C-alpha positions in Angstrom: 40.6 -0.7 12.7 37.3 0.7 13.4 36.1 3.9 11.5 35.7 5.8 15.0 39.6 5.2 15.0 40.1 7.2 11.6 37.0 9.3 11.6 35.7 12.0 13.7 32.5 10.7 15.5 30.5 13.9 14.4 31.4 13.0 10.7 30.0 9.7 10.9 26.4 11.3 12.6 26.4 13.7 10.0 26.6 11.5 7.1 24.6 8.8 8.7 21.1 9.5 7.3 22.3 9.7 3.6 23.4 7.1 0.9 25.8 7.6 -1.8 23.7 7.6 -5.1 24.3 7.6 -8.6 22.5 10.0 -10.8 23.1 8.0 -13.8 23.2 4.1 -14.5 24.9 2.1 -11.7 25.3 -1.6 -13.3 25.7 -4.8 -11.1 23.6 -7.1 -9.6 24.8 -7.8 -6.3 22.9 -7.2 -2.9 23.6 -3.5 -2.6 20.8 -1.0 -1.6 20.5 1.0 -4.8 17.6 0.6 -7.2 18.8 -0.3 -10.7 16.7 1.9 -13.6 16.9 -1.4 -15.8 12.9 -2.6 -15.5 11.8 -6.0 -15.8 15.2 -7.7 -15.0 14.8 -9.1 -11.6 12.4 -10.5 -8.9 11.3 -7.5 -6.7 8.1 -6.1 -7.7 7.7 -2.4 -8.0 4.7 -1.2 -9.6 1.6 -1.7 -12.3 1.3 0.4 -15.3 -1.1 0.2 -18.2 -0.3 -1.8 -21.3 0.2 0.2 -24.5 0.8 -1.4 -27.8 4.3 -2.5 -28.7 5.0 -3.6 -24.9 6.2 -7.3 -24.2 3.5 -9.5 -23.4 5.8 -11.6 -21.2 5.3 -8.9 -18.6 1.5 -8.8 -18.4 -0.1 -9.5 -15.2 -2.9 -11.8 -16.1 -4.4 -12.2 -12.6 -5.3 -8.5 -12.8 -6.6 -8.9 -16.1 -8.8 -11.5 -14.8 -9.9 -9.4 -12.0 -10.5 -6.1 -14.0 -10.6 -7.1 -17.8 -7.8 -4.5 -18.2 -4.3 -5.1 -19.4 -1.6 -4.0 -17.0 2.4 -5.0 -16.9 4.1 -5.8 -14.2 7.3 -4.0 -13.6 10.5 -4.8 -11.4 13.5 -3.1 -9.9 16.8 -4.9 -9.8 19.0 -4.3 -6.6 22.3 -3.5 -7.3 25.7 -2.5 -5.8 27.4 0.6 -6.9 31.0 0.7 -7.7 32.8 4.0 -6.4 36.3 5.0 -7.5 37.8 7.5 -5.5 40.8 9.4 -7.2 42.6 11.3 -4.6 45.5 14.1 -5.7 48.7 13.6 -3.7 50.9 15.8 -5.5 52.9 18.4 -3.7 50.5 21.6 -3.7 48.4 19.3 -1.5 50.9 19.2 1.1 50.0 22.8 1.8 48.2 23.7 5.1 47.8 26.4 8.1 45.6 24.8 10.5 48.1 23.5 13.3 45.7 21.0 15.0 42.7 18.9 14.2 41.2 17.9 17.4 39.1 14.5 17.5 40.0 13.8 13.6 41.7 10.5 14.4 44.2 9.1 12.4 44.5 10.9 9.1 47.3 13.1 10.2 50.3 12.5 7.5 52.8 13.5 10.1 55.2 15.3 7.2 54.6 18.9 8.6 52.9 20.5 11.7 49.7 21.6 9.9 46.8 19.6 8.8 47.1 19.8 5.1 45.1 19.8 2.1 45.9 16.1 1.7 45.2 15.2 5.0 41.5 16.8 4.6 41.3 15.0 1.4 42.1 11.6 3.2 39.3 12.5 5.9 36.7 13.3 3.0 37.6 10.0 1.1 37.9 8.0 4.2 33.8 9.3 5.2 32.5 8.6 1.9 34.2 5.1 1.7 32.9 3.9 4.8 29.5 5.4 3.9 29.5 3.2 0.8 31.3 0.0 2.4 28.3 0.4 5.0 25.8 0.4 2.0 27.6 -2.8 0.8 28.8 -1.0 -2.3 32.3 -1.5 -3.6 35.0 1.1 -3.4 38.4 1.6 -4.7 40.7 4.3 -3.8 43.7 5.6 -5.9 46.2 8.3 -4.9 48.1 10.2 -7.8 50.6 12.5 -8.4 52.8 12.1 -12.1 51.0 9.0 -12.1 49.1 6.4 -9.7 51.3 6.3 -6.9 49.1 3.8 -4.5 45.6 1.9 -4.9 43.6 -0.7 -3.7 41.2 -2.9 -5.5 37.4 -2.3 -6.0 35.8 -4.4 -2.9 32.9 -4.3 -0.3 34.7 -7.4 1.5 34.7 -7.2 5.4 38.4 -6.2 5.6 38.6 -3.8 2.9 38.4 -0.9 5.2 41.8 -1.7 6.5 43.1 -1.5 2.9 41.4 1.7 2.2 42.8 3.5 5.6 46.3 2.2 4.7 46.4 3.2 1.2 45.3 7.1 2.4 47.8 7.1 5.5 50.9 5.7 4.6 51.8 6.9 1.0 53.7 10.2 0.1 52.6 13.4 -1.0 54.9 14.7 -3.8 55.5 15.7 -7.5 52.9 17.4 -9.9 49.3 16.3 -10.6 48.7 14.3 -14.1 44.8 13.7 -13.3 45.0 12.8 -17.3 47.0 9.9 -16.8 45.2 9.0 -13.5 41.9 8.6 -15.1 43.5 6.6 -18.0 44.7 4.4 -15.5 41.7 4.1 -13.9 39.6 3.7 -17.2 41.9 0.9 -18.3 40.7 -1.3 -15.3 37.0 -0.2 -14.8 34.8 -2.5 -17.0 31.3 -1.1 -16.5 29.9 2.4 -15.5 30.4 3.6 -12.0 30.7 6.5 -9.9 34.1 8.2 -10.1 35.0 10.8 -7.2 37.9 13.1 -7.8 39.3 14.7 -4.7 42.1 17.4 -5.5 42.6 21.5 -5.1 42.3 21.5 -9.0 45.1 24.0 -9.3 45.4 23.1 -12.8 44.2 24.1 -16.1 40.6 23.6 -16.7 41.1 22.1 -20.2 42.7 19.0 -18.2 39.9 19.2 -16.1 37.4 19.1 -19.0 39.3 16.4 -20.9 39.0 14.3 -18.2 35.4 14.8 -17.8 34.6 14.3 -21.1 36.4 10.8 -21.1 34.4 9.9 -18.1 31.1 11.0 -19.4 31.9 8.9 -22.7 32.2 5.9 -21.1 29.0 6.7 -18.8 30.7 7.2 -15.7 28.8 9.7 -13.0 31.6 12.2 -11.4 31.8 14.4 -8.5 34.4 16.8 -7.8 35.5 17.3 -4.2 37.5 20.5 -4.0 39.9 21.0 -1.4 41.4 24.5 -0.4 42.9 25.8 2.7 41.1 28.8 4.6 44.5 30.8 3.7 44.1 30.3 0.0 40.2 31.1 0.5 40.8 34.4 2.3 44.3 35.4 1.5 44.1 37.0 4.9 48.1 38.3 4.9 49.1 41.5 6.6 52.6 41.5 5.6 55.1 40.8 2.7 56.2 37.4 2.4 57.8 35.3 -0.4 55.6 32.9 -1.9 57.2 29.4 -3.0 56.0 27.3 -5.4 54.8 23.8 -4.0 55.7 22.3 -7.5 58.9 23.4 -8.5 58.0 27.0 -9.4 60.1 29.8 -8.5 59.6 32.1 -5.5 57.8 35.5 -5.6 58.2 38.6 -3.3 54.7 39.9 -3.1 53.0 42.8 -1.2 49.9 40.4 0.1 47.8 43.4 0.8 48.1 45.2 -2.6 47.0 42.1 -4.4 44.5 40.6 -2.1 41.6 41.9 -4.0 42.8 40.9 -7.2 43.6 37.5 -6.0 40.2 37.0 -4.6 38.7 38.1 -7.8 40.6 35.4 -10.0 40.1 32.7 -7.5 36.0 33.5 -7.5 36.0 33.4 -11.1 38.2 30.2 -11.2 35.7 28.6 -8.7 32.5 29.8 -11.0 34.2 28.6 -14.4 35.3 25.2 -12.5 31.4 25.0 -11.3 30.1 25.7 -15.0 32.3 23.0 -16.2 31.2 20.2 -13.9 27.7 21.4 -14.3 28.1 21.1 -18.3 28.8 17.5 -17.9 26.1 16.9 -15.5 28.4 16.5 -12.5 28.5 17.7 -8.9 31.2 20.1 -7.5 31.7 20.4 -3.8 34.3 22.6 -2.3 35.8 21.9 1.3 37.4 24.5 3.5 40.2 22.8 5.4 39.5 24.5 8.7 35.9 23.0 8.7 34.7 19.4 9.3 34.1 17.5 6.0 30.5 16.3 7.4 28.1 19.1 6.8 29.5 19.9 3.4 29.4 16.0 2.2 25.7 15.9 3.8 24.5 18.9 1.8 26.1 17.2 -1.4 24.4 13.9 -1.0 21.3 15.5 0.1 21.4 17.6 -3.0 21.9 14.5 -5.2 19.1 12.5 -3.5 16.5 15.3 -4.1 17.7 15.3 -7.9 17.0 11.8 -7.8 13.5 12.5 -6.4 14.4 10.9 -3.0 14.5 7.5 -5.0 17.4 5.1 -5.0 20.0 4.7 -7.9 
């Protein structure tokens, strides 16, 4: 199963120049592409710096001292793998969608509705980032959650792992209410070192729940990216007639004059987006919002470029 069978070729091209970098510490000692922030622990030379009292003498470069009569330390950088854990919301609200077709987007269509849903878009974004990470030789795990984790893969970068990722994303149901707290608890129970955690959801939930999981992840030293998926109609509320609004997760139906509430709805949505962004920024995490009617490539590329810039162009 090749990536081109699951992802749009233009998405791969848009993400190709980038790496998924951790802003905080990535632990591991395998043959990945990321530079460790731990200095002096491995065999690859990085730079010299002048000795200051209290530095360990075992790192002194005596050859430089012999040539210049000055004391310099050798600094090294360790090559590491980054573990990336994707938690993908598979609750019933993610089954909403208004785009009828998605030409050239491969096999992520769930087939459960005639529309391209938020869950379809979440799987496309997760598949794109997973493929990029596996290409970097980073280890990836994917978990789908509703009331609990309903499906997951192991964390791996082996040759056949791409198939496991795709099967997990493409073959599991979308139903129930999202319990992101329980999903994060289940992840933390099996993750033993600091990693990058990517939460993919519409985040149509109380922000207190999001704050709680971000606090727990930060306490354990994890880096976090929030990927918010919203349908174009949710973003614009461009409706011209009255219609019943039915809750996706058991809420009662409401008869609403869409035109009369549109302005208030857009104001509430804008404030919700600002609050979620402030929440993520307060924990030092990243947030990207994806429109289901647009390709995932440009938005994800902009996110990765921004993270790269914040790292000063260096590797993690």
